[in-house]
C-alpha positions as YAML, in Angstrom:
chain: A
units: angstrom
residues:
- id: 1
  name: MET
  ca: [98.05, 132.05, 83.98]
- id: 2
  name: ARG
  ca: [99.38, 133.02, 87.38]
- id: 3
  name: GLY
  ca: [98.60, 133.06, 91.08]
- id: 4
  name: THR
  ca: [95.31, 131.77, 92.42]
- id: 5
  name: ASP
  ca: [94.12, 130.96, 88.88]
- id: 6
  name: LEU
  ca: [96.35, 127.89, 89.05]
- id: 7
  name: PHE
  ca: [94.66, 124.89, 90.59]
- id: 8
  name: GLU
  ca: [97.89, 123.72, 92.22]
- id: 9
  name: ARG
  ca: [98.03, 126.90, 94.32]
- id: 10
  name: ARG
  ca: [94.81, 125.77, 95.99]
- id: 11
  name: ALA
  ca: [96.55, 122.63, 97.29]
- id: 12
  name: VAL
  ca: [99.48, 121.93, 99.60]
- id: 13
  name: ILE
  ca: [101.53, 118.87, 100.44]
- id: 14
  name: SER
  ca: [100.79, 118.48, 104.11]
- id: 15
  name: GLY
  ca: [102.31, 115.15, 105.08]
- id: 16
  name: ILE
  ca: [104.82, 112.51, 104.00]
- id: 17
  name: GLY
  ca: [105.38, 109.06, 105.44]
- id: 18
  name: GLN
  ca: [107.49, 106.04, 104.61]
- id: 19
  name: SER
  ca: [107.64, 102.46, 105.77]
- id: 20
  name: ALA
  ca: [110.87, 100.64, 106.37]
- id: 21
  name: ILE
  ca: [112.89, 100.46, 103.14]
- id: 22
  name: GLY
  ca: [115.13, 97.52, 102.34]
- id: 23
  name: ARG
  ca: [116.22, 95.04, 99.76]
- id: 24
  name: ARG
  ca: [113.97, 92.31, 101.19]
- id: 25
  name: LEU
  ca: [111.86, 93.07, 104.22]
- id: 26
  name: GLY
  ca: [109.70, 89.94, 104.51]
- id: 27
  name: ARG
  ca: [106.54, 92.01, 105.00]
- id: 28
  name: SER
  ca: [103.37, 92.22, 102.92]
- id: 29
  name: GLY
  ca: [102.56, 95.13, 100.66]
- id: 30
  name: LEU
  ca: [99.54, 95.93, 102.82]
- id: 31
  name: GLN
  ca: [101.66, 96.11, 105.97]
- id: 32
  name: LEU
  ca: [104.16, 98.44, 104.31]
- id: 33
  name: THR
  ca: [101.36, 100.62, 102.94]
- id: 34
  name: ILE
  ca: [99.59, 100.96, 106.26]
- id: 35
  name: ASP
  ca: [102.86, 101.99, 107.94]
- id: 36
  name: ALA
  ca: [103.47, 104.70, 105.33]
- id: 37
  name: VAL
  ca: [99.90, 106.02, 105.33]
- id: 38
  name: LEU
  ca: [99.71, 106.26, 109.13]
- id: 39
  name: ALA
  ca: [103.08, 108.02, 109.23]
- id: 40
  name: ALA
  ca: [102.02, 110.52, 106.55]
- id: 41
  name: VAL
  ca: [98.74, 111.36, 108.27]
- id: 42
  name: GLU
  ca: [100.49, 111.91, 111.59]
- id: 43
  name: ASP
  ca: [103.18, 113.98, 109.85]
- id: 44
  name: ALA
  ca: [100.48, 116.28, 108.49]
- id: 45
  name: GLY
  ca: [99.04, 116.81, 111.96]
- id: 46
  name: LEU
  ca: [95.82, 115.06, 110.98]
- id: 47
  name: THR
  ca: [93.92, 111.95, 112.03]
- id: 48
  name: LEU
  ca: [92.37, 109.24, 109.88]
- id: 49
  name: ASP
  ca: [88.98, 110.88, 110.46]
- id: 50
  name: ASP
  ca: [90.25, 113.91, 108.50]
- id: 51
  name: ILE
  ca: [91.11, 111.85, 105.41]
- id: 52
  name: ASP
  ca: [88.37, 111.82, 102.77]
- id: 53
  name: GLY
  ca: [90.36, 110.96, 99.65]
- id: 54
  name: LEU
  ca: [92.51, 107.97, 98.70]
- id: 55
  name: ALA
  ca: [94.65, 107.24, 95.67]
- id: 56
  name: MET
  ca: [97.35, 104.78, 94.70]
- id: 57
  name: PHE
  ca: [99.75, 104.09, 91.88]
- id: 58
  name: PRO
  ca: [99.47, 101.82, 90.02]
- id: 59
  name: GLY
  ca: [95.75, 101.32, 90.48]
- id: 60
  name: GLY
  ca: [94.35, 97.85, 90.99]
- id: 61
  name: GLY
  ca: [97.44, 96.48, 92.71]
- id: 62
  name: ALA
  ca: [98.74, 94.81, 89.54]
- id: 63
  name: ALA
  ca: [101.19, 95.77, 86.82]
- id: 64
  name: ASN
  ca: [103.63, 94.39, 84.29]
- id: 65
  name: LEU
  ca: [106.43, 93.32, 86.65]
- id: 66
  name: PRO
  ca: [106.50, 91.18, 89.82]
- id: 67
  name: GLY
  ca: [106.64, 93.29, 92.96]
- id: 68
  name: TYR
  ca: [105.76, 96.42, 91.03]
- id: 69
  name: ALA
  ca: [102.39, 97.11, 92.68]
- id: 70
  name: ASN
  ca: [101.20, 96.44, 96.22]
- id: 71
  name: GLY
  ca: [98.83, 97.94, 98.76]
- id: 72
  name: ASN
  ca: [95.39, 97.53, 97.18]
- id: 73
  name: LEU
  ca: [93.09, 100.58, 97.40]
- id: 74
  name: TYR
  ca: [90.14, 98.64, 98.77]
- id: 75
  name: GLU
  ca: [92.17, 96.73, 101.36]
- id: 76
  name: VAL
  ca: [93.75, 99.91, 102.68]
- id: 77
  name: GLN
  ca: [90.44, 101.76, 102.91]
- id: 78
  name: ASP
  ca: [88.84, 98.83, 104.69]
- id: 79
  name: ALA
  ca: [91.76, 98.32, 107.08]
- id: 80
  name: LEU
  ca: [91.78, 101.98, 108.11]
- id: 81
  name: ARG
  ca: [87.97, 102.41, 108.10]
- id: 82
  name: ILE
  ca: [88.17, 105.60, 106.01]
- id: 83
  name: THR
  ca: [85.06, 107.17, 104.50]
- id: 84
  name: THR
  ca: [85.91, 108.75, 101.14]
- id: 85
  name: THR
  ca: [84.39, 111.39, 98.90]
- id: 86
  name: TRP
  ca: [87.06, 110.83, 96.23]
- id: 87
  name: ARG
  ca: [89.20, 107.88, 95.15]
- id: 88
  name: GLN
  ca: [91.51, 107.23, 92.25]
- id: 89
  name: GLY
  ca: [93.55, 104.30, 90.98]
- id: 90
  name: LEU
  ca: [96.30, 105.56, 88.68]
- id: 91
  name: VAL
  ca: [97.30, 102.76, 86.34]
- id: 92
  name: GLU
  ca: [99.45, 104.76, 83.93]
- id: 93
  name: GLY
  ca: [99.91, 108.32, 82.73]
- id: 94
  name: MET
  ca: [100.58, 109.88, 86.14]
- id: 95
  name: ALA
  ca: [102.63, 113.03, 85.61]
- id: 96
  name: LEU
  ca: [103.37, 113.43, 89.34]
- id: 97
  name: PRO
  ca: [102.22, 111.64, 92.51]
- id: 98
  name: PHE
  ca: [100.32, 114.65, 93.81]
- id: 99
  name: TYR
  ca: [98.77, 115.77, 90.51]
- id: 100
  name: GLY
  ca: [95.42, 113.98, 90.81]
- id: 101
  name: PRO
  ca: [95.04, 114.60, 94.55]
- id: 102
  name: ALA
  ca: [95.77, 118.32, 94.01]
- id: 103
  name: GLN
  ca: [93.01, 118.49, 91.42]
- id: 104
  name: ALA
  ca: [90.64, 116.77, 93.84]
- id: 105
  name: VAL
  ca: [91.21, 119.18, 96.71]
- id: 106
  name: ALA
  ca: [91.37, 122.23, 94.41]
- id: 107
  name: THR
  ca: [87.91, 121.43, 93.04]
- id: 108
  name: GLY
  ca: [86.40, 120.68, 96.43]
- id: 109
  name: GLN
  ca: [85.95, 116.94, 95.90]
- id: 110
  name: ALA
  ca: [88.03, 116.22, 99.01]
- id: 111
  name: ARG
  ca: [89.85, 118.09, 101.76]
- id: 112
  name: HIS
  ca: [92.71, 115.73, 102.59]
- id: 113
  name: VAL
  ca: [93.87, 113.02, 100.17]
- id: 114
  name: VAL
  ca: [96.45, 110.30, 100.78]
- id: 115
  name: ILE
  ca: [98.24, 108.79, 97.82]
- id: 116
  name: TRP
  ca: [100.76, 105.96, 98.14]
- id: 117
  name: ARG
  ca: [103.18, 103.88, 96.13]
- id: 118
  name: THR
  ca: [104.26, 100.49, 97.48]
- id: 119
  name: VAL
  ca: [106.84, 98.23, 95.86]
- id: 120
  name: LYS
  ca: [108.23, 94.81, 96.64]
- id: 121
  name: GLU
  ca: [110.63, 94.57, 93.73]
- id: 122
  name: GLY
  ca: [113.46, 93.63, 96.07]
- id: 123
  name: SER
  ca: [111.65, 90.49, 97.21]
- id: 124
  name: ALA
  ca: [110.51, 89.77, 93.65]
- id: 125
  name: SER
  ca: [114.06, 89.94, 92.33]
- id: 126
  name: ARG
  ca: [115.20, 87.39, 94.89]
- id: 127
  name: ALA
  ca: [112.33, 85.04, 94.05]
- id: 128
  name: ALA
  ca: [113.16, 85.32, 90.36]
- id: 129
  name: GLY
  ca: [116.89, 84.79, 90.86]
- id: 130
  name: GLY
  ca: [117.54, 88.31, 89.57]
- id: 131
  name: ARG
  ca: [115.62, 91.42, 88.63]
- id: 132
  name: PRO
  ca: [112.36, 90.27, 86.95]
- id: 133
  name: ALA
  ca: [112.12, 91.01, 83.25]
- id: 134
  name: TYR
  ca: [109.14, 91.57, 81.00]
- id: 135
  name: GLY
  ca: [109.68, 88.21, 79.39]
- id: 136
  name: SER
  ca: [109.40, 86.42, 82.73]
- id: 137
  name: THR
  ca: [105.78, 87.49, 83.16]
- id: 138
  name: LYS
  ca: [104.66, 88.10, 79.58]
- id: 139
  name: PRO
  ca: [106.09, 85.31, 77.45]
- id: 140
  name: VAL
  ca: [103.57, 86.01, 74.67]
- id: 141
  name: ALA
  ca: [104.80, 88.85, 72.48]
- id: 142
  name: GLU
  ca: [101.77, 91.07, 71.97]
- id: 143
  name: GLY
  ca: [101.23, 94.82, 71.86]
- id: 144
  name: PRO
  ca: [104.47, 96.83, 72.21]
- id: 145
  name: LEU
  ca: [106.18, 93.69, 73.52]
- id: 146
  name: ALA
  ca: [105.82, 92.17, 70.05]
- id: 147
  name: TRP
  ca: [108.50, 94.62, 68.95]
- id: 148
  name: LEU
  ca: [110.64, 94.35, 72.08]
- id: 149
  name: LEU
  ca: [110.89, 90.73, 73.20]
- id: 150
  name: PRO
  ca: [112.08, 89.26, 69.86]
- id: 151
  name: VAL
  ca: [115.15, 91.54, 69.93]
- id: 152
  name: GLY
  ca: [115.94, 90.93, 73.59]
- id: 153
  name: MET
  ca: [114.47, 94.09, 75.14]
- id: 154
  name: LEU
  ca: [113.45, 92.27, 78.31]
- id: 155
  name: SER
  ca: [113.51, 95.14, 80.81]
- id: 156
  name: PRO
  ca: [113.38, 98.97, 80.97]
- id: 157
  name: VAL
  ca: [117.17, 99.28, 80.89]
- id: 158
  name: CYS
  ca: [117.13, 97.65, 77.45]
- id: 159
  name: GLN
  ca: [114.66, 100.27, 76.27]
- id: 160
  name: VAL
  ca: [116.58, 103.22, 77.69]
- id: 161
  name: ALA
  ca: [120.07, 102.09, 76.66]
- id: 162
  name: PRO
  ca: [119.72, 102.94, 72.94]
- id: 163
  name: TYR
  ca: [118.62, 106.43, 73.89]
- id: 164
  name: ALA
  ca: [121.61, 106.81, 76.17]
- id: 165
  name: ALA
  ca: [123.92, 105.58, 73.41]
- id: 166
  name: ARG
  ca: [122.44, 108.03, 70.92]
- id: 167
  name: TYR
  ca: [122.71, 110.94, 73.35]
- id: 168
  name: MET
  ca: [126.31, 110.13, 74.26]
- id: 169
  name: HIS
  ca: [127.23, 109.81, 70.58]
- id: 170
  name: GLU
  ca: [125.53, 113.04, 69.59]
- id: 171
  name: TYR
  ca: [126.94, 115.22, 72.37]
- id: 172
  name: GLY
  ca: [130.21, 113.48, 73.20]
- id: 173
  name: VAL
  ca: [129.22, 112.70, 76.78]
- id: 174
  name: THR
  ca: [131.43, 110.03, 78.36]
- id: 175
  name: ARG
  ca: [130.86, 107.30, 80.93]
- id: 176
  name: GLU
  ca: [133.50, 109.01, 83.09]
- id: 177
  name: GLN
  ca: [131.21, 112.04, 83.24]
- id: 178
  name: LEU
  ca: [128.05, 110.03, 83.90]
- id: 179
  name: ALA
  ca: [129.82, 108.25, 86.75]
- id: 180
  name: TRP
  ca: [129.68, 111.40, 88.87]
- id: 181
  name: ILE
  ca: [125.89, 111.11, 89.18]
- id: 182
  name: PRO
  ca: [125.84, 107.78, 91.09]
- id: 183
  name: VAL
  ca: [129.10, 108.63, 92.88]
- id: 184
  name: THR
  ca: [127.72, 111.92, 94.20]
- id: 185
  name: GLN
  ca: [124.34, 110.47, 95.06]
- id: 186
  name: ARG
  ca: [126.05, 107.67, 97.00]
- id: 187
  name: ALA
  ca: [127.82, 110.34, 99.05]
- id: 188
  name: HIS
  ca: [124.41, 111.88, 99.76]
- id: 189
  name: ALA
  ca: [123.01, 108.47, 100.69]
- id: 190
  name: ALA
  ca: [125.71, 108.13, 103.36]
- id: 191
  name: ARG
  ca: [123.88, 110.91, 105.24]
- id: 192
  name: ASN
  ca: [120.50, 109.19, 104.90]
- id: 193
  name: PRO
  ca: [119.98, 106.40, 107.47]
- id: 194
  name: ASP
  ca: [117.14, 104.93, 105.37]
- id: 195
  name: ALA
  ca: [119.21, 104.59, 102.19]
- id: 196
  name: VAL
  ca: [119.84, 101.05, 100.96]
- id: 197
  name: TYR
  ca: [123.45, 101.65, 99.90]
- id: 198
  name: ARG
  ca: [125.55, 104.02, 102.00]
- id: 199
  name: SER
  ca: [129.15, 102.90, 101.48]
- id: 200
  name: PRO
  ca: [131.31, 105.16, 99.27]
- id: 201
  name: LEU
  ca: [131.35, 104.60, 95.50]
- id: 202
  name: THR
  ca: [134.23, 105.68, 93.28]
- id: 203
  name: VAL
  ca: [134.42, 106.53, 89.60]
- id: 204
  name: GLU
  ca: [136.78, 103.59, 89.15]
- id: 205
  name: GLU
  ca: [134.27, 101.17, 90.70]
- id: 206
  name: TYR
  ca: [131.59, 102.55, 88.42]
- id: 207
  name: LEU
  ca: [133.71, 102.06, 85.30]
- id: 208
  name: GLU
  ca: [134.71, 98.52, 86.34]
- id: 209
  name: SER
  ca: [131.15, 97.36, 87.15]
- id: 210
  name: ARG
  ca: [129.43, 94.91, 84.85]
- id: 211
  name: MET
  ca: [127.57, 96.16, 81.83]
- id: 212
  name: ILE
  ca: [123.80, 95.58, 81.95]
- id: 213
  name: SER
  ca: [122.77, 96.96, 78.55]
- id: 214
  name: THR
  ca: [125.44, 98.98, 76.76]
- id: 215
  name: PRO
  ca: [126.19, 101.75, 77.67]
- id: 216
  name: MET
  ca: [124.25, 101.31, 80.96]
- id: 217
  name: CYS
  ca: [126.24, 99.54, 83.68]
- id: 218
  name: LEU
  ca: [125.16, 98.27, 87.09]
- id: 219
  name: TYR
  ca: [125.52, 101.65, 88.81]
- id: 220
  name: ASP
  ca: [123.53, 103.42, 86.09]
- id: 221
  name: CYS
  ca: [120.44, 101.51, 87.28]
- id: 222
  name: ASP
  ca: [118.21, 102.12, 90.28]
- id: 223
  name: VAL
  ca: [118.02, 99.57, 93.11]
- id: 224
  name: PRO
  ca: [114.92, 97.34, 93.46]
- id: 225
  name: VAL
  ca: [113.64, 97.44, 97.04]
- id: 226
  name: ASP
  ca: [110.66, 96.78, 99.29]
- id: 227
  name: GLY
  ca: [109.05, 99.90, 100.69]
- id: 228
  name: ALA
  ca: [106.12, 102.31, 100.68]
- id: 229
  name: THR
  ca: [105.80, 106.07, 100.48]
- id: 230
  name: ALA
  ca: [102.61, 108.01, 101.24]
- id: 231
  name: ILE
  ca: [101.86, 111.68, 100.58]
- id: 232
  name: VAL
  ca: [99.00, 113.73, 102.01]
- id: 233
  name: VAL
  ca: [97.67, 116.53, 99.81]
- id: 234
  name: SER
  ca: [95.35, 119.03, 101.50]
- id: 235
  name: ALA
  ca: [93.26, 122.03, 100.53]
- id: 236
  name: ALA
  ca: [95.38, 125.17, 100.94]
- id: 237
  name: GLU
  ca: [92.70, 126.77, 103.10]
- id: 238
  name: THR
  ca: [93.39, 124.14, 105.77]
- id: 239
  name: ALA
  ca: [97.06, 125.19, 106.07]
- id: 240
  name: PRO
  ca: [96.64, 126.92, 109.47]
- id: 241
  name: ASP
  ca: [95.58, 123.57, 110.94]
- id: 242
  name: LEU
  ca: [98.48, 121.59, 109.43]
- id: 243
  name: ARG
  ca: [101.83, 120.84, 111.03]
- id: 244
  name: SER
  ca: [104.18, 121.99, 108.26]
- id: 245
  name: PRO
  ca: [102.63, 122.33, 104.77]
- id: 246
  name: VAL
  ca: [104.61, 122.88, 101.57]
- id: 247
  name: ARG
  ca: [103.32, 124.94, 98.65]
- id: 248
  name: ILE
  ca: [102.91, 123.56, 95.14]
- id: 249
  name: GLU
  ca: [104.17, 126.50, 93.12]
- id: 250
  name: ALA
  ca: [103.71, 125.00, 89.66]
- id: 251
  name: MET
  ca: [103.45, 121.63, 87.95]
- id: 252
  name: ALA
  ca: [102.77, 120.16, 84.55]
- id: 253
  name: GLY
  ca: [102.77, 116.89, 82.66]
- id: 254
  name: VAL
  ca: [103.14, 117.03, 78.89]
- id: 255
  name: VAL
  ca: [103.80, 114.24, 76.40]
- id: 256
  name: GLU
  ca: [104.86, 115.65, 73.04]
- id: 257
  name: GLY
  ca: [105.65, 112.49, 71.13]
- id: 258
  name: ARG
  ca: [104.21, 109.03, 70.72]
- id: 259
  name: PRO
  ca: [103.45, 107.34, 74.06]
- id: 260
  name: SER
  ca: [106.08, 104.62, 73.80]
- id: 261
  name: TRP
  ca: [109.81, 104.41, 74.38]
- id: 262
  name: GLU
  ca: [110.47, 102.32, 71.29]
- id: 263
  name: GLN
  ca: [108.78, 104.91, 69.04]
- id: 264
  name: TRP
  ca: [110.02, 108.11, 70.70]
- id: 265
  name: GLU
  ca: [111.02, 110.54, 67.95]
- id: 266
  name: ASP
  ca: [113.96, 112.36, 69.54]
- id: 267
  name: MET
  ca: [116.41, 110.01, 71.25]
- id: 268
  name: GLY
  ca: [118.37, 112.87, 72.83]
- id: 269
  name: ARG
  ca: [115.62, 114.96, 74.39]
- id: 270
  name: VAL
  ca: [113.15, 113.85, 77.06]
- id: 271
  name: GLY
  ca: [110.95, 115.92, 79.38]
- id: 272
  name: HIS
  ca: [111.25, 119.25, 77.61]
- id: 273
  name: GLY
  ca: [107.52, 119.66, 77.02]
- id: 274
  name: ALA
  ca: [106.65, 119.11, 80.67]
- id: 275
  name: ALA
  ca: [109.39, 121.48, 81.82]
- id: 276
  name: ARG
  ca: [108.33, 124.27, 79.43]
- id: 277
  name: ALA
  ca: [104.71, 123.95, 80.53]
- id: 278
  name: MET
  ca: [105.72, 124.07, 84.19]
- id: 279
  name: TRP
  ca: [107.91, 127.16, 83.82]
- id: 280
  name: ALA
  ca: [105.03, 128.91, 82.04]
- id: 281
  name: ARG
  ca: [103.01, 128.58, 85.26]
- id: 282
  name: THR
  ca: [105.43, 130.45, 87.53]
- id: 283
  name: ASP
  ca: [107.60, 133.56, 87.68]
- id: 284
  name: LEU
  ca: [110.42, 131.52, 89.20]
- id: 285
  name: ARG
  ca: [113.34, 130.54, 86.99]
- id: 286
  name: PRO
  ca: [115.92, 127.73, 87.06]
- id: 287
  name: GLY
  ca: [118.35, 129.90, 89.00]
- id: 288
  name: ASP
  ca: [115.84, 130.13, 91.86]
- id: 289
  name: VAL
  ca: [115.93, 126.38, 92.54]
- id: 290
  name: ASP
  ca: [117.87, 125.48, 95.67]
- id: 291
  name: VAL
  ca: [117.66, 121.68, 95.50]
- id: 292
  name: ALA
  ca: [116.68, 119.26, 92.71]
- id: 293
  name: GLN
  ca: [115.07, 115.85, 93.10]
- id: 294
  name: LEU
  ca: [115.26, 114.60, 89.51]
- id: 295
  name: TYR
  ca: [113.99, 111.18, 88.51]
- id: 296
  name: ASP
  ca: [116.86, 108.71, 88.31]
- id: 297
  name: GLY
  ca: [115.59, 105.33, 87.25]
- id: 298
  name: PHE
  ca: [118.77, 105.48, 85.17]
- id: 299
  name: THR
  ca: [121.57, 108.05, 85.17]
- id: 300
  name: ILE
  ca: [120.67, 109.16, 81.65]
- id: 301
  name: GLU
  ca: [117.27, 110.32, 82.91]
- id: 302
  name: VAL
  ca: [119.01, 112.72, 85.30]
- id: 303
  name: VAL
  ca: [120.99, 114.06, 82.34]
- id: 304
  name: TRP
  ca: [117.83, 114.65, 80.34]
- id: 305
  name: TRP
  ca: [116.06, 116.37, 83.20]
- id: 306
  name: LEU
  ca: [119.00, 118.68, 83.95]
- id: 307
  name: GLU
  ca: [118.73, 119.91, 80.38]
- id: 308
  name: ALA
  ca: [114.95, 119.89, 80.08]
- id: 309
  name: MET
  ca: [114.58, 121.94, 83.26]
- id: 310
  name: GLY
  ca: [117.05, 124.52, 81.98]
- id: 311
  name: PHE
  ca: [119.74, 123.93, 84.58]
- id: 312
  name: CYS
  ca: [122.14, 123.64, 81.66]
- id: 313
  name: GLU
  ca: [121.92, 123.69, 77.87]
- id: 314
  name: VAL
  ca: [121.17, 120.62, 75.75]
- id: 315
  name: GLY
  ca: [124.32, 118.53, 75.44]
- id: 316
  name: GLU
  ca: [126.01, 120.19, 78.43]
- id: 317
  name: ALA
  ca: [124.80, 117.95, 81.26]
- id: 318
  name: GLY
  ca: [127.92, 115.79, 81.11]
- id: 319
  name: ALA
  ca: [130.12, 118.79, 81.80]
- id: 320
  name: PHE
  ca: [127.63, 120.03, 84.41]
- id: 321
  name: VAL
  ca: [127.91, 116.88, 86.57]
- id: 322
  name: GLU
  ca: [131.60, 116.16, 85.92]
- id: 323
  name: GLY
  ca: [133.61, 116.26, 89.14]
- id: 324
  name: GLY
  ca: [130.44, 116.19, 91.23]
- id: 325
  name: LYS
  ca: [130.95, 119.63, 92.80]
- id: 326
  name: ARG
  ca: [127.97, 121.40, 91.22]
- id: 327
  name: ILE
  ca: [125.52, 118.63, 92.21]
- id: 328
  name: ALA
  ca: [126.89, 118.00, 95.71]
- id: 329
  name: LEU
  ca: [125.65, 119.44, 98.98]
- id: 330
  name: GLY
  ca: [126.98, 122.98, 98.98]
- id: 331
  name: GLY
  ca: [127.10, 123.03, 95.17]
- id: 332
  name: ASP
  ca: [125.14, 125.10, 92.69]
- id: 333
  name: LEU
  ca: [122.37, 122.50, 92.47]
- id: 334
  name: PRO
  ca: [122.38, 119.77, 95.14]
- id: 335
  name: LEU
  ca: [120.96, 116.72, 93.38]
- id: 336
  name: ASN
  ca: [118.91, 113.85, 94.82]
- id: 337
  name: THR
  ca: [120.05, 114.58, 98.34]
- id: 338
  name: TRP
  ca: [118.57, 111.36, 99.79]
- id: 339
  name: GLY
  ca: [120.73, 109.24, 97.49]
- id: 340
  name: GLY
  ca: [118.04, 109.00, 94.83]
- id: 341
  name: GLN
  ca: [116.86, 105.70, 93.46]
- id: 342
  name: LEU
  ca: [120.43, 104.79, 92.53]
- id: 343
  name: SER
  ca: [121.40, 104.42, 96.21]
- id: 344
  name: GLY
  ca: [118.31, 105.17, 98.30]
- id: 345
  name: GLY
  ca: [116.16, 102.61, 96.49]
- id: 346
  name: ARG
  ca: [113.64, 102.47, 93.67]
- id: 347
  name: LEU
  ca: [110.54, 103.87, 95.37]
- id: 348
  name: HIS
  ca: [109.40, 104.86, 91.88]
- id: 349
  name: ALA
  ca: [107.20, 107.48, 90.22]
- id: 350
  name: ALA
  ca: [108.87, 110.38, 92.10]
- id: 351
  name: PHE
  ca: [107.41, 109.34, 95.46]
- id: 352
  name: GLY
  ca: [110.83, 109.17, 97.13]
- id: 353
  name: HIS
  ca: [111.88, 112.37, 95.36]
- id: 354
  name: THR
  ca: [108.78, 114.22, 96.56]
- id: 355
  name: ALA
  ca: [109.27, 113.06, 100.15]
- id: 356
  name: GLU
  ca: [112.85, 114.34, 100.12]
- id: 357
  name: ALA
  ca: [111.84, 117.67, 98.56]
- id: 358
  name: VAL
  ca: [109.34, 118.21, 101.37]
- id: 359
  name: ARG
  ca: [111.90, 117.32, 104.02]
- id: 360
  name: GLN
  ca: [114.43, 119.72, 102.51]
- id: 361
  name: LEU
  ca: [111.97, 122.62, 102.40]
- id: 362
  name: ARG
  ca: [111.03, 121.97, 106.02]
- id: 363
  name: GLY
  ca: [114.67, 121.77, 107.08]
- id: 364
  name: GLU
  ca: [114.27, 118.23, 108.41]
- id: 365
  name: THR
  ca: [117.14, 116.33, 106.76]
- id: 366
  name: GLY
  ca: [119.89, 116.70, 109.37]
- id: 367
  name: ASP
  ca: [123.38, 116.27, 107.93]
- id: 368
  name: GLY
  ca: [121.93, 116.14, 104.44]
- id: 369
  name: GLN
  ca: [120.20, 119.51, 104.68]
- id: 370
  name: VAL
  ca: [120.64, 122.14, 101.97]
- id: 371
  name: ALA
  ca: [121.03, 125.34, 103.94]
- id: 372
  name: GLY
  ca: [118.16, 127.78, 103.52]
- id: 373
  name: ALA
  ca: [116.33, 125.72, 100.87]
- id: 374
  name: GLN
  ca: [113.29, 127.65, 99.67]
- id: 375
  name: VAL
  ca: [112.56, 126.12, 96.25]
- id: 376
  name: ALA
  ca: [112.75, 122.46, 95.25]
- id: 377
  name: ALA
  ca: [112.33, 120.93, 91.80]
- id: 378
  name: VAL
  ca: [110.79, 117.47, 91.41]
- id: 379
  name: THR
  ca: [110.52, 115.49, 88.17]
- id: 380
  name: ASN
  ca: [108.98, 112.15, 87.31]
- id: 381
  name: VAL
  ca: [110.21, 109.58, 84.80]
- id: 382
  name: GLY
  ca: [110.47, 111.04, 81.29]
- id: 383
  name: GLY
  ca: [109.23, 110.49, 77.77]
- id: 384
  name: PHE
  ca: [105.61, 109.44, 77.82]
- id: 385
  name: GLU
  ca: [105.26, 109.76, 81.62]
- id: 386
  name: ALA
  ca: [107.00, 113.13, 82.05]
- id: 387
  name: GLY
  ca: [106.04, 115.45, 84.90]
- id: 388
  name: ALA
  ca: [107.76, 118.43, 86.52]
- id: 389
  name: ALA
  ca: [106.98, 120.56, 89.56]
- id: 390
  name: LEU
  ca: [108.31, 123.27, 91.82]
- id: 391
  name: LEU
  ca: [107.62, 123.08, 95.55]
- id: 392
  name: THR
  ca: [108.28, 126.02, 97.85]
- id: 393
  name: ARG
  ca: [108.54, 126.60, 101.57]
- id: 394
  name: TRP
  ca: [105.30, 127.77, 103.21]
...
């Protein structure tokens, strides 16, 4: 399937907006959301009267961790006095932030949809005396937690760490190699005035940092923050009226195995199904990608996505990132040029990654700009939430 047969070609990303981003901002989720939504609508060259679709992740304004979900759908609609023809609350299973909105505008259910993601995990971590864990909010071990809590798997890093250990054992990847991901992304963050951490990070500092869940150390983990990101998705036919739209070349979300980390069959491969399905929807190839915004909740997820997307072979990601040159600005594949979630802040679910991809394709990132960027790759999470997309300059 090619060209106009693809629903994503009938949609564009027309606007992006973000609130202030910080470790603890002292502002409500609604306030942060409104700031991001208004900024995104203005960025698209639209007004609130043009918006007829709303969506949020996670839907309902509640989830399994404190600070994880804010900016209730109903409150935002009421505050902005928006009349909708389409709404969606995405609780789980979202391949990409713009997937549902693109389907809505491609099928004529709406013309301009705003989707947002608002987190206050920075404030929640302070209130809890540290990053909140599953066990702090769900002390009764039921469902998947019945298998996790009794053995001390109290947070996502505990779930991902065994996979990282297995991958490193199987392919001989070292912590010294993995270090270049956060080190390089910190250098990128230094060019981003909105990044949470902008001071230089060295390989030595990475190796000396405290272990969180072996082999994942402090700098392998993303940074909990307060902040909101909003994205406007519009019908492609409205492009002449938009300020600076970006094309959605191809996207896919495929889950090949069981929908759970603790039961995932292949501990060394994540995201391959989504990547294969995405590449089948375009004539572009990995070598055409100018800049990559790959999900980095943990460094090992970047490794998996580099391989799944075909930027290197399975087991070769350690060598690919070693030294940092290939993933730096000016390298073969500039990676997470805003600092990613490891330094820019955990905006989650590829919202921050999508915003940066759009900025890069528009040429709006100042000192952090990848010269002549025409094609950007964006990926979301991995495993049972995997999604991959290519965005291209209009």
